C-alpha positions in Angstrom: 11.0 180.1 -21.2 8.8 178.1 -23.5 5.6 178.4 -21.6 4.2 177.3 -18.3 3.1 173.9 -19.6 6.4 173.1 -21.3 9.2 171.1 -19.7 12.1 172.8 -21.5 13.6 175.3 -18.9 16.8 176.4 -20.6 18.4 175.9 -23.9 18.9 174.4 -26.3 22.5 175.4 -26.3 24.6 174.3 -29.3 27.9 173.4 -27.8 30.8 171.4 -29.4 30.5 171.1 -33.2 33.1 169.8 -35.6 32.9 168.6 -39.2 30.8 165.5 -38.5 29.3 165.8 -35.0 27.4 168.2 -32.8 26.3 168.3 -29.1 23.1 170.0 -27.9 22.6 170.8 -24.2 19.2 171.4 -22.5 17.8 171.8 -19.0 14.3 170.4 -18.5 11.7 170.7 -15.7 11.2 167.0 -15.2 12.9 163.8 -16.3 12.5 163.2 -20.0 14.0 161.7 -23.2 15.4 164.5 -25.3 15.5 164.0 -29.1 17.3 166.3 -31.5 16.6 165.9 -35.2 18.5 167.5 -38.1 17.4 166.5 -41.6 17.6 162.7 -41.7 19.7 162.5 -38.6 18.3 162.3 -35.1 19.7 161.3 -31.7 18.2 160.9 -28.2 19.4 161.0 -24.6 17.7 160.7 -21.3 18.1 163.5 -18.8 20.4 163.1 -15.8 19.7 164.8 -12.4 21.9 167.1 -10.3 20.4 168.4 -7.0 16.8 168.0 -8.4 17.6 169.7 -11.8 17.4 167.7 -15.0 19.8 168.0 -18.0 20.7 166.3 -21.2 23.5 166.4 -23.7 22.4 165.0 -27.0 25.2 163.9 -29.4 24.7 163.8 -33.1 27.2 161.8 -35.2 27.9 161.1 -38.9 26.9 164.6 -40.1 28.1 165.9 -43.4 31.0 168.4 -43.3 30.2 171.9 -44.4 26.5 171.6 -44.2 23.9 173.8 -42.6 20.5 172.4 -41.6 17.7 173.4 -39.2 17.1 171.2 -36.2 14.3 170.6 -33.7 14.1 169.4 -30.1 11.5 167.1 -28.7 10.9 166.0 -25.1 9.2 162.6 -24.8 7.9 163.0 -28.4 6.5 166.5 -28.0 8.1 169.4 -30.0 9.5 172.1 -27.7 12.0 173.9 -30.0 11.8 176.1 -32.0 8.9 177.7 -30.2 5.6 178.2 -32.1 5.3 181.7 -33.6 9.0 182.5 -32.7 10.1 185.8 -34.3 13.6 184.3 -34.8 14.9 182.2 -37.7 14.9 178.4 -37.3 17.9 177.2 -35.3 20.6 175.5 -37.3 23.6 173.2 -36.9 26.4 174.2 -39.3 29.2 171.7 -39.4 32.8 172.8 -40.0 34.5 172.4 -43.4 38.2 172.0 -44.0 39.7 175.0 -45.7 36.8 177.4 -45.1 37.9 180.6 -43.4 37.4 180.2 -39.7 35.2 182.8 -38.0 34.7 183.1 -34.2 33.4 185.7 -31.8 34.8 186.2 -28.3 34.2 188.3 -25.2 33.8 188.2 -21.4 32.1 189.9 -18.4 28.3 189.9 -18.8 25.8 190.8 -16.1 22.2 189.8 -16.4 19.9 192.8 -15.9 16.9 193.9 -17.8 17.1 195.2 -21.4 14.9 198.2 -20.8 15.9 201.9 -20.2 16.7 201.2 -16.5 19.0 198.3 -17.3 20.7 200.1 -20.2 21.2 203.1 -18.0 23.0 201.2 -15.2 24.9 198.6 -17.3 24.8 199.8 -20.9 23.4 197.8 -23.8 24.1 194.1 -23.9 26.5 193.7 -26.8 25.8 190.0 -27.1 22.0 190.6 -27.4 22.5 193.5 -29.9 24.7 191.1 -32.0 22.0 188.4 -31.7 19.3 190.7 -32.9 21.3 191.9 -35.9 22.4 188.3 -36.7 18.8 187.1 -36.6 17.8 189.9 -39.0 20.6 189.1 -41.4 20.9 185.4 -41.2 19.5 185.0 -44.7 20.6 188.3 -46.2 24.1 189.7 -45.7 24.6 193.4 -46.2 27.5 193.8 -48.8 27.9 197.5 -47.7 28.8 196.5 -44.1 30.1 192.9 -44.1 31.5 193.3 -40.5 28.1 194.1 -39.1 26.2 191.7 -41.4 28.5 188.9 -42.5 27.3 186.3 -45.1 27.3 183.6 -42.4 27.3 183.2 -38.7 30.5 182.4 -36.8 31.8 178.9 -36.4 32.1 179.5 -32.6 31.5 182.0 -29.9 34.1 181.8 -27.1 33.1 183.1 -23.7 36.2 184.1 -21.8 35.0 184.3 -18.2 32.4 185.9 -16.0 29.4 184.4 -17.8 27.7 184.8 -14.4 28.4 187.0 -11.4 28.1 184.9 -8.2 29.2 187.8 -6.0 27.8 191.0 -7.5 24.2 189.9 -7.8 21.4 191.8 -9.6 18.0 192.8 -8.3 16.3 189.7 -9.7 18.9 187.4 -8.3 18.8 189.1 -4.9 15.0 188.7 -4.9 15.4 185.0 -5.5 17.9 184.6 -2.7 15.8 186.6 -0.3 12.8 184.3 -1.1 14.7 181.3 0.3 17.0 182.6 3.1 18.0 185.5 5.3 20.2 187.9 3.3 21.5 189.5 6.5 23.4 186.3 7.2 26.5 185.0 5.4 27.0 184.9 2.4 24.4 187.7 2.3 23.4 188.5 -1.3 26.1 186.4 -2.8 25.4 182.9 -4.0 25.3 180.0 -1.5 24.5 176.8 -3.2 23.7 174.9 -6.4 20.0 176.0 -6.4 21.1 179.6 -6.6 23.6 178.9 -9.3 20.9 177.2 -11.4 18.7 180.3 -11.1 21.6 182.6 -12.0 22.3 180.7 -15.2 18.6 180.9 -16.1 18.8 184.7 -15.8 21.9 184.7 -17.9 20.6 182.6 -20.8 16.8 182.9 -20.9 16.5 186.1 -22.8 14.8 185.2 -26.1 17.4 186.9 -28.4 20.4 185.4 -26.7 18.6 182.1 -26.3 18.1 181.9 -30.1 21.8 182.9 -30.7 23.1 180.2 -28.3 20.8 177.6 -30.0 22.4 178.3 -33.4 26.0 179.4 -32.8 28.3 176.8 -31.2 29.9 178.0 -27.9 33.0 177.3 -25.8 33.5 178.7 -22.4 36.0 179.1 -19.5 35.5 180.5 -16.1 37.0 183.6 -14.4 36.9 184.9 -10.9 33.3 186.3 -10.8 31.9 182.9 -11.8 33.0 182.0 -8.3 34.1 185.2 -6.5 36.1 188.4 -7.1 39.9 187.7 -6.8 39.4 183.9 -6.8 42.8 182.4 -5.9 44.7 185.7 -5.9 47.1 184.5 -3.3 47.5 182.1 -0.4 46.5 184.8 2.0 43.3 185.4 0.1 42.5 181.7 0.0 43.2 181.3 3.7 40.8 184.1 4.5 38.1 182.6 2.4 38.5 179.1 3.9 38.2 180.5 7.4 34.6 181.6 6.6 31.5 179.6 7.3 30.3 179.8 3.7 33.2 179.5 1.3 33.2 175.7 1.1 29.6 175.7 0.0 30.3 178.4 -2.6 33.3 176.8 -4.2 31.6 173.4 -4.3 28.4 174.7 -5.9 30.3 177.0 -8.3 32.5 174.2 -9.7 29.8 171.6 -9.7 27.4 173.9 -11.6 30.2 175.0 -13.9 30.8 171.4 -15.0 27.1 171.0 -15.8 26.3 174.4 -17.4 29.6 175.2 -19.1 32.4 172.6 -19.1 30.5 169.5 -20.3 29.7 171.2 -23.6 33.4 172.3 -24.1 34.5 168.7 -24.5 35.0 166.8 -27.8 33.3 163.4 -28.2 36.6 161.7 -27.3 37.2 163.9 -24.3 33.7 163.3 -23.0 34.3 159.6 -23.1 37.3 160.1 -20.8 35.6 162.4 -18.4 35.1 160.9 -14.9 31.8 162.7 -14.3 30.3 162.0 -17.7 31.1 158.3 -17.1 28.7 158.6 -14.2 26.1 160.2 -16.4 26.4 157.3 -18.9 26.4 154.7 -16.2 23.1 155.8 -14.8 21.3 156.6 -18.1 17.6 156.1 -17.8 17.7 155.8 -14.0 15.3 158.7 -13.1 15.8 158.1 -9.3 19.6 158.6 -9.4 20.8 162.1 -8.6 24.4 163.0 -9.2 24.4 165.9 -6.8 26.6 164.2 -4.1 28.9 162.8 -6.8 29.5 166.3 -8.3 29.8 167.9 -4.9 32.6 165.4 -3.9 34.3 165.9 -7.2 34.2 169.8 -6.9 35.5 169.6 -3.3 38.4 167.4 -4.5 39.4 169.4 -7.5 39.3 172.6 -5.5 41.9 171.2 -3.1 43.8 169.1 -5.6 43.6 170.9 -8.9 46.1 168.6 -10.5 43.5 165.8 -10.4 41.3 167.4 -13.1 41.9 169.6 -16.1 39.4 172.4 -17.0 41.7 173.6 -19.9 41.1 172.2 -23.4 42.0 172.5 -27.0 40.2 172.7 -30.3 41.8 171.8 -33.6 40.6 173.4 -36.8 42.6 171.4 -39.3 45.9 173.1 -40.3 44.2 176.5 -40.1 44.1 177.0 -36.4 44.6 175.5 -33.0 42.6 177.1 -30.1 44.1 176.4 -26.6 41.8 177.5 -23.8 43.7 177.9 -20.5 42.3 177.6 -17.0 44.1 180.6 -15.3 42.1 180.4 -12.0 41.6 176.9 -10.5 45.0 175.5 -11.4 47.0 178.1 -9.6 49.8 177.2 -7.2 49.6 179.7 -4.3 52.4 178.5 -2.0 54.5 181.7 -1.7 57.7 179.8 -2.2 56.5 178.2 -5.4 53.9 180.7 -6.6 52.6 180.2 -10.2 49.6 181.0 -12.3 49.6 177.3 -13.4 50.7 174.4 -11.3 53.3 172.0 -12.5 50.9 169.7 -14.3 48.9 172.5 -16.0 52.1 174.3 -17.0 53.5 171.1 -18.6 50.2 170.6 -20.4 50.2 174.1 -21.8 53.9 173.7 -22.8 52.8 170.7 -24.9 50.0 172.6 -26.6 52.1 175.6 -27.6 53.2 174.2 -31.0 53.2 175.4 -34.5 52.3 173.5 -37.7 49.1 175.5 -38.0 48.5 178.8 -39.7 47.3 180.5 -36.5 47.8 179.6 -32.9 45.0 181.0 -30.7 45.4 181.0 -26.9 42.2 181.7 -24.9 43.0 182.9 -21.4 40.4 184.9 -19.4 43.2 187.0 -18.0 45.2 189.0 -20.6 48.7 187.7 -21.0 49.9 191.2 -22.0 48.4 194.1 -20.0 49.2 197.7 -20.6 52.9 198.2 -19.7 52.2 200.3 -16.6 49.7 197.7 -15.3 52.1 194.8 -16.0 54.9 196.4 -14.1 52.7 197.4 -11.2 51.6 193.7 -10.9 55.1 192.5 -11.0 56.1 195.1 -8.4 53.3 194.1 -6.1 54.2 190.4 -6.3 57.8 191.2 -5.5 56.8 193.4 -2.5 54.4 190.6 -1.2 57.3 188.2 -1.5 59.4 190.4 0.8 61.6 192.3 -1.6 61.3 195.4 0.7 60.9 193.5 4.0 57.9 192.7 6.2 56.2 196.1 5.9 56.6 196.0 2.1 55.2 192.4 2.0 52.0 193.5 3.8 51.7 196.4 1.5 52.2 194.2 -1.6 49.5 191.8 -0.4 47.1 194.6 0.3 47.8 196.2 -3.1 47.1 193.0 -5.1 43.8 192.3 -3.4 42.4 195.9 -3.4 43.5 196.7 -6.9 43.0 193.2 -8.4 46.7 192.8 -9.3 46.5 189.1 -10.0 47.0 188.6 -13.8 49.9 187.0 -15.5 52.1 189.9 -14.6 51.6 189.1 -10.9 52.9 185.6 -11.5 56.2 186.4 -13.0 57.6 182.8 -13.1 54.6 181.7 -15.2 54.7 184.8 -17.4 58.4 184.4 -18.1 58.0 180.7 -19.0 55.0 181.2 -21.3 56.6 184.2 -23.0 59.7 182.1 -23.8 57.6 179.2 -25.1 55.5 181.5 -27.3 58.7 183.0 -28.8 60.0 179.5 -29.6 56.7 178.8 -31.4 57.0 182.1 -33.3 60.7 181.4 -34.2 59.8 178.0 -35.7 61.5 176.0 -33.0 58.3 174.1 -32.2 57.1 173.0 -35.6 56.3 175.2 -38.6 55.9 178.8 -37.3 52.3 180.0 -37.5 51.4 183.3 -39.1 50.2 184.6 -35.8 50.2 183.6 -32.1 47.2 185.4 -30.7 46.1 185.6 -27.1 42.3 186.1 -26.7 41.3 187.5 -23.3 38.7 189.4 -21.3 38.4 190.3 -17.6 39.8 193.8 -17.5 36.7 195.8 -18.6 38.4 197.5 -21.4 39.4 196.2 -24.9 42.5 196.6 -27.0 45.0 195.0 -29.4 48.7 194.7 -28.5 51.6 193.7 -30.7 54.6 192.1 -29.2 58.2 191.4 -30.2 61.4 190.0 -28.5 63.1 192.3 -26.0 66.3 190.9 -27.5 66.5 192.8 -30.7 68.9 190.2 -32.2 66.2 187.5 -32.0 64.1 187.1 -35.2 60.5 185.8 -35.1 58.5 184.4 -38.1 55.1 184.9 -36.4 53.3 188.1 -35.3 52.5 187.9 -31.6 49.2 189.6 -30.6 47.1 190.1 -27.5 43.4 190.8 -28.3 41.1 191.7 -25.4 37.3 192.0 -25.5 35.7 193.1 -22.2 33.0 193.7 -21.1 30.0 192.4 -23.0 27.8 194.1 -20.4 29.4 195.5 -17.3 31.2 198.8 -18.0 33.7 200.5 -15.7 32.7 203.6 -13.8 34.2 206.9 -15.1 36.7 207.0 -12.3 37.9 203.5 -13.1 38.1 204.3 -16.8 40.3 207.3 -16.0 42.6 205.3 -13.7 42.9 202.5 -16.3 43.7 205.1 -19.0 46.4 206.7 -16.8 48.1 203.3 -16.3 47.8 202.6 -20.0 49.5 205.6 -21.6 52.4 208.0 -21.4 55.0 207.7 -18.6 53.1 204.9 -16.7 55.1 202.2 -18.6 58.6 203.6 -17.9 57.7 204.6 -14.3 56.2 201.1 -13.7 59.3 199.6 -15.1 61.5 201.6 -12.8 59.4 200.5 -9.8 59.5 196.8 -10.8 63.3 196.9 -11.4 63.8 198.6 -8.0 62.2 195.4 -6.6 64.6 193.3 -8.7 61.9 191.9 -11.1 63.5 190.3 -14.1 63.1 192.0 -17.4 60.3 190.6 -19.6 61.4 188.5 -22.6 58.9 190.5 -24.7 58.3 194.1 -25.5 54.8 195.2 -26.6 52.7 198.2 -27.4 49.1 199.0 -28.1 48.1 198.7 -31.8 44.5 199.7 -31.1 42.7 201.0 -28.0 42.0 200.9 -25.2 38.3 201.5 -25.4 35.6 200.9 -22.7 32.4 200.2 -24.5 30.3 197.1 -23.9 31.3 195.1 -26.9 31.8 191.8 -28.6 34.8 190.9 -30.7 34.8 189.0 -34.0 37.8 187.3 -35.7 38.2 185.8 -39.1 41.2 183.8 -40.3 41.9 183.3 -44.0 45.3 181.8 -45.0 47.9 183.8 -43.2 45.7 186.8 -42.9 43.8 187.8 -39.8 41.0 190.3 -39.2 39.3 191.4 -36.0 36.6 193.8 -35.3 34.6 194.9 -32.2 30.9 195.7 -32.2 28.6 197.3 -29.6 24.9 198.0 -29.2 23.4 201.5 -29.5 19.9 202.6 -28.5 18.6 204.8 -31.3 14.8 204.9 -30.7 14.0 201.6 -28.9 15.7 200.1 -25.9 14.4 196.7 -26.8 15.9 196.8 -30.3 19.4 198.3 -30.0 21.4 198.7 -33.2 24.8 197.2 -33.9 27.7 199.6 -34.4 31.4 199.0 -35.0 33.8 200.1 -32.3 37.2 199.3 -33.8 39.0 196.9 -36.1 42.5 195.4 -36.7 43.9 193.6 -39.7 47.0 191.7 -40.8 47.4 191.2 -44.6 47.7 187.9 -46.4 51.4 187.7 -45.4 50.4 188.0 -41.7 51.8 191.6 -41.4 50.2 194.9 -40.6 49.7 197.4 -43.5 52.9 199.2 -44.7 52.1 202.5 -43.0 51.8 200.7 -39.7 55.2 199.0 -40.2 56.8 202.4 -40.6 55.1 203.6 -37.4 56.3 200.4 -35.7 60.0 201.2 -36.5 59.6 204.8 -35.2 57.8 203.6 -32.0 60.3 200.9 -31.3 63.2 203.3 -31.6 61.5 205.7 -29.2 60.7 202.9 -26.7 64.4 201.8 -26.9 65.6 205.3 -26.0 63.1 205.5 -23.1 64.1 202.0 -21.9 67.8 202.9 -22.0 67.1 206.0 -19.9 65.2 204.0 -17.3 68.1 201.5 -17.1 70.6 204.3 -16.6 68.4 205.7 -13.7 68.3 202.3 -12.1 72.0 201.8 -12.3 72.5 205.3 -10.7 70.5 204.1 -7.8 
């Protein structure tokens, strides 16, 4: 917060930034005119109201590419940012520059608890905050001895891949706020009920001074996952029917989607996309009207898109010249849950993604909160549970399959086999150069699963040649680690015989073979962490960092967890290619044995 007499409640958040424009988001206590000034450029916007809360998105245009300048925020002519006597560097807006190596950070799953000994004991060190503190210390002085931990410049973008807030698993502070306004013994108990509670939850997530500084100076893009709404959101038609039969679900989904549009989605949009957005058109139409509240408009919109997801698209793309295309996919709200036509993406969303999966860039990045490629054992278990729930083993098996996927969270891409198979084929077409010039890499960036890893993939048909390296990179959690028991269970499903056994189970339920094979290249690991990625030509480098308490819980130190690299030709180092050939040969022998066992059955 900026002080009791200030009207700036939250932000500024630096959102969409390209080579010539930038968007800055704020929440204010009262209606105001918000002015953002950067060098000789300034822009203003009046706030708009949603359920009594006040927001503004200020759009700066005609900026110079490749420039970095400090900026300030004024409300009604009074300076509110940066704060007086702030220990952090001045916030800056750095525009993109064609040809400069692209840097981005990514991660998911972050709970908002205290950063003291108690919070670190229950939830570990907040990796985002540890990175923010190190970045603030090094913003003007990179460390040449450790460029991964202290790079010479901040990233061009931080991509949050879901579970920015937890609407169902609330913290002590959030529960105290809920209890101050209603009976927590009545539904929905300590879970979120309405827009007011979502607004408070976002303030808990983004108000910490270190993270607030970081979000004011590094552009951010976001996409939701289940906990932004509720665990297992849209797992199946049975799950949805159960939720819609409650007295509280309608209020939850409306508040969740309405607040998501305000706090997360609006800032994802490019200037052109904002002009086409139906809700932003309402914002512009009522500019300066301090009496007009868009709460009812947003609620009606949220109710509609929940029931008719084809009427609005949460997915979006970012183009970074010929260097990279980032395609961020909604893998939650756009699901088709009809058991006879079950798909992770409905027909409209699937057609949109099909159009985005094109080459003619050096790197194609696909941001999806749910990993496209899980550990082989987990993938086969998900495919098996879907087949069971669809009746592959009769009525009793169907009930077991439905129970399995809800209890064990078996609802990733592998549990929607039609969608998985389609996207896998499309990605291979990109990698083969059949959809424009083949990129150096096709890389899925994901979160959700509370462990991190890098997977390399190749065609199951050994006669098919690809020109691109296909990767899955996962970073989860930023702050919400698995229990020891869950870590053990995940590790069991990630290694050894879990893959072949899972494959045998899925084949027994007549699940089609995957068009891709894949294996871990790095991981898994379970630390709270944040991932960083740098693209330069055809080369790619990724590394994961975490926070460690050495002597002060309030000032954790940044440490590296793991790294992964492709050379300037887009290939792993030579010794890893030798290991690849050995591993593939071993996997082929295991696969043949599994196939023989299935045939014997």
